[in-house]
C-alpha positions in Angstrom: -12.9 -110.6 -24.1 -13.2 -106.9 -24.3 -10.8 -106.3 -21.4 -8.0 -108.3 -23.0 -8.8 -107.8 -26.7 -5.5 -106.1 -27.4 -3.4 -108.5 -25.3 -1.8 -111.7 -26.3 -2.4 -115.1 -24.7 -1.4 -114.7 -21.1 0.6 -117.9 -21.1 2.5 -118.0 -24.4 2.2 -114.5 -25.7 0.7 -115.4 -29.1 -1.9 -113.4 -30.9 -2.8 -116.1 -33.3 -5.4 -118.9 -33.2 -8.7 -119.2 -31.4 -8.7 -117.2 -28.1 -10.7 -118.3 -25.1 -11.4 -117.4 -21.5 -8.6 -119.2 -19.7 -9.1 -119.7 -15.9 -6.0 -119.8 -13.7 -7.9 -121.8 -11.2 -10.0 -124.2 -13.3 -13.7 -124.5 -13.3 -13.7 -127.3 -10.8 -12.9 -124.5 -8.2 -16.3 -123.0 -8.6 -15.7 -120.4 -5.9 -13.4 -118.5 -8.3 -15.3 -119.3 -11.5 -16.5 -115.7 -12.0 -13.6 -113.8 -10.4 -12.3 -111.5 -13.2 -8.8 -111.8 -11.9 -9.0 -115.6 -12.5 -10.0 -115.3 -16.1 -7.8 -114.0 -18.9 -7.4 -114.3 -22.7 -5.7 -117.5 -23.5 -5.1 -119.4 -26.8 -6.9 -122.7 -27.3 -3.6 -124.5 -27.5 -2.5 -123.3 -24.0 -6.0 -123.6 -22.5 -7.1 -127.0 -23.9 -4.0 -128.9 -25.1 -1.7 -127.8 -22.3 -4.2 -127.8 -19.4 -4.0 -124.0 -19.0 -0.1 -123.9 -19.4 -0.1 -122.7 -15.7 3.7 -122.7 -15.5 3.8 -119.8 -17.9 0.4 -118.4 -16.8 1.4 -117.7 -13.2 4.3 -115.3 -13.7 2.3 -113.3 -16.2 -0.7 -113.2 -13.9 1.5 -111.9 -11.1 2.6 -109.1 -13.4 -1.0 -108.3 -14.2 -2.9 -108.6 -10.8 -0.1 -108.9 -8.3 1.3 -111.7 -6.1 -1.2 -111.1 -3.3 -4.2 -111.7 -5.6 -2.5 -114.8 -7.2 -1.8 -116.3 -3.8 -5.4 -115.6 -2.7 -6.7 -117.3 -5.8 -4.5 -120.3 -5.1 -6.0 -120.7 -1.6 -9.6 -120.7 -2.8 -10.4 -124.4 -2.8 -14.0 -124.4 -1.8 -17.0 -125.4 -3.9 -19.8 -123.0 -4.3 -23.3 -124.1 -5.2 -24.7 -121.4 -7.5 -28.4 -120.8 -7.5 -30.2 -119.7 -10.7 -30.7 -116.2 -9.2 -26.9 -115.9 -8.4 -26.0 -117.0 -11.9 -28.4 -114.4 -13.4 -26.9 -111.8 -11.1 -23.4 -112.7 -12.3 -24.6 -112.4 -15.9 -25.9 -109.0 -15.3 -22.6 -108.0 -13.5 -20.6 -109.1 -16.5 -22.9 -107.3 -18.9 -22.3 -104.1 -16.9 -18.6 -104.6 -16.8 -18.6 -105.2 -20.6 -20.6 -102.0 -21.2 -18.2 -100.0 -19.1 -15.3 -101.4 -21.1 -17.0 -100.5 -24.4 -17.8 -97.0 -23.2 -14.1 -96.3 -22.4 
């Protein structure tokens, strides 16, 4: 949220309404669940009612992270079984990333 706080919804460009963490590759692709290039600010309408509004999401994501990264994300179809320790590690990683953003 802090990284994208000044940005609009990645799909429709709106600044209004409830904003969420919209995944380009949905949560069913657990291998990319915590990849920061897969998660961007998205309004609830695009994320929930339009199933991510991926037709609009993709070109904006390419502008933001590059075509190579988007194509890499699209090829990640595996399932990852997360352990409690791995999830705790991810939580700590995100806390550090968030702290770095706040310190900037």
